[in-house]
PDB file with one MODEL, atoms N, CA, C and O in Angstrom:
MODEL        1
ATOM      1  N   MET A   1      51.752  58.448  75.510  1.00  0.00           N
ATOM      2  CA  MET A   1      52.060  59.641  74.650  1.00  0.00           C
ATOM      3  C   MET A   1      53.462  59.664  74.671  1.00  0.00           C
ATOM      4  O   MET A   1      54.110  59.383  75.680  1.00  0.00           O
ATOM      5  N   ALA A   2      54.030  60.036  73.431  1.00  0.00           N
ATOM      6  CA  ALA A   2      55.703  60.208  73.200  1.00  0.00           C
ATOM      7  C   ALA A   2      55.984  61.489  74.011  1.00  0.00           C
ATOM      8  O   ALA A   2      55.183  62.424  74.010  1.00  0.00           O
ATOM      9  N   ASP A   3      57.211  61.513  74.746  1.00  0.00           N
ATOM     10  CA  ASP A   3      57.865  62.648  75.149  1.00  0.00           C
ATOM     11  C   ASP A   3      58.355  63.711  73.808  1.00  0.00           C
ATOM     12  O   ASP A   3      58.623  64.891  74.036  1.00  0.00           O
ATOM     13  N   ASP A   4      58.424  63.171  72.521  1.00  0.00           N
ATOM     14  CA  ASP A   4      58.683  63.891  71.546  1.00  0.00           C
ATOM     15  C   ASP A   4      57.471  65.194  71.389  1.00  0.00           C
ATOM     16  O   ASP A   4      57.732  66.352  71.065  1.00  0.00           O
ATOM     17  N   ALA A   5      56.223  64.686  71.687  1.00  0.00           N
ATOM     18  CA  ALA A   5      55.207  65.517  71.231  1.00  0.00           C
ATOM     19  C   ALA A   5      55.289  66.613  72.287  1.00  0.00           C
ATOM     20  O   ALA A   5      54.637  67.585  71.908  1.00  0.00           O
ATOM     21  N   ARG A   6      55.837  66.797  73.434  1.00  0.00           N
ATOM     22  CA  ARG A   6      55.936  67.843  74.464  1.00  0.00           C
ATOM     23  C   ARG A   6      57.131  68.494  74.344  1.00  0.00           C
ATOM     24  O   ARG A   6      57.227  69.561  74.951  1.00  0.00           O
ATOM     25  N   SER A   7      58.151  68.074  73.647  1.00  0.00           N
ATOM     26  CA  SER A   7      59.420  68.727  73.810  1.00  0.00           C
ATOM     27  C   SER A   7      59.635  69.842  72.871  1.00  0.00           C
ATOM     28  O   SER A   7      59.121  69.713  71.759  1.00  0.00           O
ATOM     29  N   PRO A   8      60.297  70.903  73.119  1.00  0.00           N
ATOM     30  CA  PRO A   8      60.415  72.028  72.159  1.00  0.00           C
ATOM     31  C   PRO A   8      61.404  71.482  71.082  1.00  0.00           C
ATOM     32  O   PRO A   8      62.089  70.475  71.261  1.00  0.00           O
ATOM     33  N   PRO A   9      61.419  72.266  69.907  1.00  0.00           N
ATOM     34  CA  PRO A   9      62.324  71.979  68.961  1.00  0.00           C
ATOM     35  C   PRO A   9      63.728  71.927  69.518  1.00  0.00           C
ATOM     36  O   PRO A   9      63.891  72.559  70.562  1.00  0.00           O
ATOM     37  N   SER A  10      64.653  71.364  69.074  1.00  0.00           N
ATOM     38  CA  SER A  10      66.071  71.355  69.479  1.00  0.00           C
ATOM     39  C   SER A  10      66.914  71.493  68.191  1.00  0.00           C
ATOM     40  O   SER A  10      66.608  70.950  67.129  1.00  0.00           O
ATOM     41  N   HIS A  11      68.064  72.315  68.390  1.00  0.00           N
ATOM     42  CA  HIS A  11      68.979  72.297  67.321  1.00  0.00           C
ATOM     43  C   HIS A  11      70.495  71.907  67.614  1.00  0.00           C
ATOM     44  O   HIS A  11      70.972  72.174  68.716  1.00  0.00           O
ATOM     45  N   PHE A  12      71.141  71.370  66.779  1.00  0.00           N
ATOM     46  CA  PHE A  12      72.397  70.751  67.036  1.00  0.00           C
ATOM     47  C   PHE A  12      73.363  71.425  66.235  1.00  0.00           C
ATOM     48  O   PHE A  12      73.051  71.652  65.066  1.00  0.00           O
ATOM     49  N   PHE A  13      74.705  71.860  66.734  1.00  0.00           N
ATOM     50  CA  PHE A  13      75.542  72.752  66.227  1.00  0.00           C
ATOM     51  C   PHE A  13      76.840  72.145  66.532  1.00  0.00           C
ATOM     52  O   PHE A  13      77.058  71.635  67.631  1.00  0.00           O
ATOM     53  N   THR A  14      77.778  72.188  65.516  1.00  0.00           N
ATOM     54  CA  THR A  14      79.230  72.009  65.965  1.00  0.00           C
ATOM     55  C   THR A  14      79.812  73.415  66.084  1.00  0.00           C
ATOM     56  O   THR A  14      79.382  74.354  65.415  1.00  0.00           O
ATOM     57  N   LEU A  15      80.727  73.512  66.892  1.00  0.00           N
ATOM     58  CA  LEU A  15      81.344  74.847  67.082  1.00  0.00           C
ATOM     59  C   LEU A  15      82.972  74.829  67.290  1.00  0.00           C
ATOM     60  O   LEU A  15      83.465  74.147  68.188  1.00  0.00           O
ATOM     61  N   ARG A  16      83.598  75.446  66.602  1.00  0.00           N
ATOM     62  CA  ARG A  16      84.992  75.472  66.637  1.00  0.00           C
ATOM     63  C   ARG A  16      85.462  76.863  67.062  1.00  0.00           C
ATOM     64  O   ARG A  16      84.880  77.788  66.497  1.00  0.00           O
ATOM     65  N   LEU A  17      86.330  77.160  67.881  1.00  0.00           N
ATOM     66  CA  LEU A  17      86.615  78.518  68.497  1.00  0.00           C
ATOM     67  C   LEU A  17      88.193  78.464  68.307  1.00  0.00           C
ATOM     68  O   LEU A  17      88.789  77.388  68.365  1.00  0.00           O
ATOM     69  N   TRP A  18      88.887  79.748  68.063  1.00  0.00           N
ATOM     70  CA  TRP A  18      90.277  80.013  68.071  1.00  0.00           C
ATOM     71  C   TRP A  18      90.582  81.297  68.420  1.00  0.00           C
ATOM     72  O   TRP A  18      89.795  82.173  68.060  1.00  0.00           O
ATOM     73  N   PRO A  19      91.801  81.674  69.202  1.00  0.00           N
ATOM     74  CA  PRO A  19      91.993  82.982  69.592  1.00  0.00           C
ATOM     75  C   PRO A  19      92.935  83.609  68.472  1.00  0.00           C
ATOM     76  O   PRO A  19      93.897  82.925  68.124  1.00  0.00           O
ATOM     77  N   GLU A  20      92.791  84.526  68.036  1.00  0.00           N
ATOM     78  CA  GLU A  20      93.507  85.492  66.996  1.00  0.00           C
ATOM     79  C   GLU A  20      94.150  86.706  67.860  1.00  0.00           C
ATOM     80  O   GLU A  20      93.472  87.248  68.733  1.00  0.00           O
ATOM     81  N   GLU A  21      95.468  87.111  67.592  1.00  0.00           N
ATOM     82  CA  GLU A  21      95.872  88.228  68.295  1.00  0.00           C
ATOM     83  C   GLU A  21      95.141  89.782  67.889  1.00  0.00           C
ATOM     84  O   GLU A  21      95.197  90.177  66.725  1.00  0.00           O
ATOM     85  N   GLY A  22      94.585  90.450  68.766  1.00  0.00           N
ATOM     86  CA  GLY A  22      94.000  91.560  68.402  1.00  0.00           C
ATOM     87  C   GLY A  22      94.883  92.729  68.821  1.00  0.00           C
ATOM     88  O   GLY A  22      96.072  92.569  69.097  1.00  0.00           O
ATOM     89  N   GLU A  23      94.283  93.880  68.861  1.00  0.00           N
ATOM     90  CA  GLU A  23      94.940  95.095  69.408  1.00  0.00           C
ATOM     91  C   GLU A  23      95.696  95.073  70.802  1.00  0.00           C
ATOM     92  O   GLU A  23      95.133  94.412  71.675  1.00  0.00           O
ATOM     93  N   ASP A  24      96.545  95.516  71.045  1.00  0.00           N
ATOM     94  CA  ASP A  24      97.240  95.511  72.374  1.00  0.00           C
ATOM     95  C   ASP A  24      97.437  94.049  72.706  1.00  0.00           C
ATOM     96  O   ASP A  24      97.466  93.832  73.917  1.00  0.00           O
ATOM     97  N   ASP A  25      97.571  93.061  71.971  1.00  0.00           N
ATOM     98  CA  ASP A  25      97.911  91.689  72.371  1.00  0.00           C
ATOM     99  C   ASP A  25      96.777  91.186  73.166  1.00  0.00           C
ATOM    100  O   ASP A  25      96.991  90.398  74.087  1.00  0.00           O
ATOM    101  N   GLU A  26      95.536  91.598  72.865  1.00  0.00           N
ATOM    102  CA  GLU A  26      94.406  90.949  73.527  1.00  0.00           C
ATOM    103  C   GLU A  26      93.782  90.076  72.485  1.00  0.00           C
ATOM    104  O   GLU A  26      93.472  90.526  71.382  1.00  0.00           O
ATOM    105  N   PRO A  27      93.578  88.698  72.867  1.00  0.00           N
ATOM    106  CA  PRO A  27      92.890  87.835  72.074  1.00  0.00           C
ATOM    107  C   PRO A  27      91.546  88.311  71.558  1.00  0.00           C
ATOM    108  O   PRO A  27      90.785  89.007  72.231  1.00  0.00           O
ATOM    109  N   VAL A  28      91.318  87.927  70.415  1.00  0.00           N
ATOM    110  CA  VAL A  28      89.997  88.053  69.627  1.00  0.00           C
ATOM    111  C   VAL A  28      89.818  86.683  69.333  1.00  0.00           C
ATOM    112  O   VAL A  28      90.635  85.936  68.794  1.00  0.00           O
ATOM    113  N   TRP A  29      88.437  86.358  69.819  1.00  0.00           N
ATOM    114  CA  TRP A  29      87.979  84.872  69.511  1.00  0.00           C
ATOM    115  C   TRP A  29      87.221  85.060  68.137  1.00  0.00           C
ATOM    116  O   TRP A  29      86.448  85.971  67.840  1.00  0.00           O
ATOM    117  N   ARG A  30      87.559  84.157  67.492  1.00  0.00           N
ATOM    118  CA  ARG A  30      86.843  83.718  66.146  1.00  0.00           C
ATOM    119  C   ARG A  30      86.406  82.472  66.210  1.00  0.00           C
ATOM    120  O   ARG A  30      86.864  81.688  67.042  1.00  0.00           O
ATOM    121  N   GLY A  31      85.526  82.155  65.398  1.00  0.00           N
ATOM    122  CA  GLY A  31      84.934  80.767  65.258  1.00  0.00           C
ATOM    123  C   GLY A  31      84.292  80.372  64.183  1.00  0.00           C
ATOM    124  O   GLY A  31      84.131  81.279  63.367  1.00  0.00           O
ATOM    125  N   ARG A  32      83.683  78.905  63.753  1.00  0.00           N
ATOM    126  CA  ARG A  32      82.934  78.580  63.005  1.00  0.00           C
ATOM    127  C   ARG A  32      81.787  77.713  63.608  1.00  0.00           C
ATOM    128  O   ARG A  32      82.009  76.774  64.372  1.00  0.00           O
ATOM    129  N   VAL A  33      80.489  78.117  63.190  1.00  0.00           N
ATOM    130  CA  VAL A  33      79.440  77.292  63.650  1.00  0.00           C
ATOM    131  C   VAL A  33      78.794  76.334  62.546  1.00  0.00           C
ATOM    132  O   VAL A  33      78.597  76.865  61.453  1.00  0.00           O
ATOM    133  N   GLN A  34      78.506  75.244  62.662  1.00  0.00           N
ATOM    134  CA  GLN A  34      77.839  74.416  61.512  1.00  0.00           C
ATOM    135  C   GLN A  34      76.501  73.865  62.248  1.00  0.00           C
ATOM    136  O   GLN A  34      76.427  73.456  63.407  1.00  0.00           O
ATOM    137  N   ASP A  35      75.473  73.955  61.294  1.00  0.00           N
ATOM    138  CA  ASP A  35      74.106  73.397  61.705  1.00  0.00           C
ATOM    139  C   ASP A  35      74.154  71.903  61.251  1.00  0.00           C
ATOM    140  O   ASP A  35      74.242  71.732  60.035  1.00  0.00           O
ATOM    141  N   THR A  36      74.112  70.873  61.995  1.00  0.00           N
ATOM    142  CA  THR A  36      74.461  69.576  61.763  1.00  0.00           C
ATOM    143  C   THR A  36      73.289  69.140  60.865  1.00  0.00           C
ATOM    144  O   THR A  36      73.509  68.299  59.993  1.00  0.00           O
ATOM    145  N   ALA A  37      72.054  69.661  61.024  1.00  0.00           N
ATOM    146  CA  ALA A  37      70.807  69.171  60.102  1.00  0.00           C
ATOM    147  C   ALA A  37      70.964  69.642  58.778  1.00  0.00           C
ATOM    148  O   ALA A  37      70.789  68.813  57.885  1.00  0.00           O
ATOM    149  N   SER A  38      71.237  70.724  58.488  1.00  0.00           N
ATOM    150  CA  SER A  38      71.205  71.481  57.247  1.00  0.00           C
ATOM    151  C   SER A  38      72.872  71.660  56.673  1.00  0.00           C
ATOM    152  O   SER A  38      73.045  71.888  55.476  1.00  0.00           O
ATOM    153  N   GLY A  39      73.639  71.583  57.277  1.00  0.00           N
ATOM    154  CA  GLY A  39      75.205  71.795  56.976  1.00  0.00           C
ATOM    155  C   GLY A  39      75.642  73.295  56.921  1.00  0.00           C
ATOM    156  O   GLY A  39      76.788  73.703  56.734  1.00  0.00           O
ATOM    157  N   ASP A  40      74.535  74.022  57.117  1.00  0.00           N
ATOM    158  CA  ASP A  40      74.924  75.632  56.938  1.00  0.00           C
ATOM    159  C   ASP A  40      76.103  75.940  57.802  1.00  0.00           C
ATOM    160  O   ASP A  40      76.148  75.561  58.972  1.00  0.00           O
ATOM    161  N   VAL A  41      76.995  76.580  57.271  1.00  0.00           N
ATOM    162  CA  VAL A  41      78.218  77.113  58.232  1.00  0.00           C
ATOM    163  C   VAL A  41      78.228  78.594  58.205  1.00  0.00           C
ATOM    164  O   VAL A  41      78.030  79.226  57.167  1.00  0.00           O
ATOM    165  N   ARG A  42      78.443  79.102  59.266  1.00  0.00           N
ATOM    166  CA  ARG A  42      78.765  80.566  59.481  1.00  0.00           C
ATOM    167  C   ARG A  42      79.982  80.753  60.174  1.00  0.00           C
ATOM    168  O   ARG A  42      80.293  79.909  61.015  1.00  0.00           O
ATOM    169  N   TYR A  43      80.729  81.725  59.960  1.00  0.00           N
ATOM    170  CA  TYR A  43      81.990  82.262  60.830  1.00  0.00           C
ATOM    171  C   TYR A  43      81.570  83.550  61.482  1.00  0.00           C
ATOM    172  O   TYR A  43      80.697  84.299  61.044  1.00  0.00           O
ATOM    173  N   PHE A  44      82.211  83.714  62.465  1.00  0.00           N
ATOM    174  CA  PHE A  44      81.982  84.701  63.381  1.00  0.00           C
ATOM    175  C   PHE A  44      83.257  85.297  64.211  1.00  0.00           C
ATOM    176  O   PHE A  44      84.211  84.564  64.473  1.00  0.00           O
ATOM    177  N   GLN A  45      83.219  86.627  64.598  1.00  0.00           N
ATOM    178  CA  GLN A  45      84.221  87.131  65.385  1.00  0.00           C
ATOM    179  C   GLN A  45      83.800  87.711  66.652  1.00  0.00           C
ATOM    180  O   GLN A  45      83.148  88.738  66.468  1.00  0.00           O
ATOM    181  N   GLY A  46      83.932  87.440  67.715  1.00  0.00           N
ATOM    182  CA  GLY A  46      83.521  87.873  69.116  1.00  0.00           C
ATOM    183  C   GLY A  46      82.315  87.285  69.553  1.00  0.00           C
ATOM    184  O   GLY A  46      81.551  86.862  68.685  1.00  0.00           O
ATOM    185  N   TRP A  47      81.990  87.177  70.807  1.00  0.00           N
ATOM    186  CA  TRP A  47      80.823  86.481  71.623  1.00  0.00           C
ATOM    187  C   TRP A  47      79.646  86.941  70.959  1.00  0.00           C
ATOM    188  O   TRP A  47      78.992  86.046  70.424  1.00  0.00           O
ATOM    189  N   GLU A  48      79.077  88.440  70.823  1.00  0.00           N
ATOM    190  CA  GLU A  48      78.239  88.825  70.264  1.00  0.00           C
ATOM    191  C   GLU A  48      77.755  88.436  68.898  1.00  0.00           C
ATOM    192  O   GLU A  48      76.579  88.212  68.614  1.00  0.00           O
ATOM    193  N   ALA A  49      78.735  88.381  68.115  1.00  0.00           N
ATOM    194  CA  ALA A  49      78.478  87.690  66.773  1.00  0.00           C
ATOM    195  C   ALA A  49      77.829  86.193  66.920  1.00  0.00           C
ATOM    196  O   ALA A  49      76.813  85.820  66.334  1.00  0.00           O
ATOM    197  N   LEU A  50      78.570  85.462  67.763  1.00  0.00           N
ATOM    198  CA  LEU A  50      78.214  83.971  67.980  1.00  0.00           C
ATOM    199  C   LEU A  50      76.998  83.879  68.122  1.00  0.00           C
ATOM    200  O   LEU A  50      76.350  83.128  67.392  1.00  0.00           O
ATOM    201  N   GLN A  51      76.376  84.675  69.162  1.00  0.00           N
ATOM    202  CA  GLN A  51      74.765  84.942  69.567  1.00  0.00           C
ATOM    203  C   GLN A  51      74.004  85.109  68.350  1.00  0.00           C
ATOM    204  O   GLN A  51      73.096  84.324  68.073  1.00  0.00           O
ATOM    205  N   GLU A  52      74.321  86.098  67.590  1.00  0.00           N
ATOM    206  CA  GLU A  52      73.697  86.605  66.185  1.00  0.00           C
ATOM    207  C   GLU A  52      73.589  85.463  65.271  1.00  0.00           C
ATOM    208  O   GLU A  52      72.526  85.181  64.720  1.00  0.00           O
ATOM    209  N   VAL A  53      74.769  84.743  65.089  1.00  0.00           N
ATOM    210  CA  VAL A  53      74.886  83.537  64.228  1.00  0.00           C
ATOM    211  C   VAL A  53      73.838  82.439  64.526  1.00  0.00           C
ATOM    212  O   VAL A  53      73.086  81.971  63.671  1.00  0.00           O
ATOM    213  N   LEU A  54      73.867  82.068  65.863  1.00  0.00           N
ATOM    214  CA  LEU A  54      72.955  80.946  66.436  1.00  0.00           C
ATOM    215  C   LEU A  54      71.381  81.456  66.195  1.00  0.00           C
ATOM    216  O   LEU A  54      70.510  80.691  65.781  1.00  0.00           O
ATOM    217  N   LEU A  55      71.170  82.711  66.482  1.00  0.00           N
ATOM    218  CA  LEU A  55      69.752  82.950  66.480  1.00  0.00           C
ATOM    219  C   LEU A  55      69.191  82.914  65.156  1.00  0.00           C
ATOM    220  O   LEU A  55      68.048  82.516  64.935  1.00  0.00           O
ATOM    221  N   PHE A  56      70.259  83.467  63.968  1.00  0.00           N
ATOM    222  CA  PHE A  56      69.928  83.367  62.744  1.00  0.00           C
ATOM    223  C   PHE A  56      69.799  81.923  62.222  1.00  0.00           C
ATOM    224  O   PHE A  56      68.831  81.695  61.496  1.00  0.00           O
ATOM    225  N   LEU A  57      70.585  80.998  62.477  1.00  0.00           N
ATOM    226  CA  LEU A  57      70.430  79.531  62.238  1.00  0.00           C
ATOM    227  C   LEU A  57      69.172  78.969  62.737  1.00  0.00           C
ATOM    228  O   LEU A  57      68.541  78.193  62.018  1.00  0.00           O
ATOM    229  N   MET A  58      68.790  79.259  63.793  1.00  0.00           N
ATOM    230  CA  MET A  58      67.743  78.695  64.583  1.00  0.00           C
ATOM    231  C   MET A  58      66.349  79.216  63.877  1.00  0.00           C
ATOM    232  O   MET A  58      65.481  78.391  63.594  1.00  0.00           O
ATOM    233  N   GLU A  59      66.192  80.455  63.636  1.00  0.00           N
ATOM    234  CA  GLU A  59      65.267  81.162  62.764  1.00  0.00           C
ATOM    235  C   GLU A  59      65.104  80.658  61.446  1.00  0.00           C
ATOM    236  O   GLU A  59      63.968  80.657  60.972  1.00  0.00           O
ATOM    237  N   GLU A  60      66.086  80.217  60.759  1.00  0.00           N
ATOM    238  CA  GLU A  60      66.308  79.867  59.368  1.00  0.00           C
ATOM    239  C   GLU A  60      65.324  78.450  59.485  1.00  0.00           C
ATOM    240  O   GLU A  60      64.371  78.312  58.718  1.00  0.00           O
ATOM    241  N   GLU A  61      65.610  77.566  60.375  1.00  0.00           N
ATOM    242  CA  GLU A  61      64.818  76.269  60.634  1.00  0.00           C
ATOM    243  C   GLU A  61      63.425  76.199  60.907  1.00  0.00           C
ATOM    244  O   GLU A  61      62.650  75.308  60.560  1.00  0.00           O
ATOM    245  N   SER A  62      63.170  77.276  61.598  1.00  0.00           N
ATOM    246  CA  SER A  62      61.572  77.578  61.777  1.00  0.00           C
ATOM    247  C   SER A  62      60.493  77.708  60.856  1.00  0.00           C
ATOM    248  O   SER A  62      59.356  77.942  61.266  1.00  0.00           O
TER     249      SER A  62
ENDMDL
END
């Protein structure tokens, strides 16, 4: 029996991160996520937004 039959679906992304100056000179993290299978690209600002983008892209493929 192949291992693929038991493996959960996987998702592959490329992620680019860069800091931008925010209020009080605190860095704000921005980024770009690309789904390597579909080519979909999403931009985000902040760690919570990254999580939302990843969940959105994974649901889109389901």
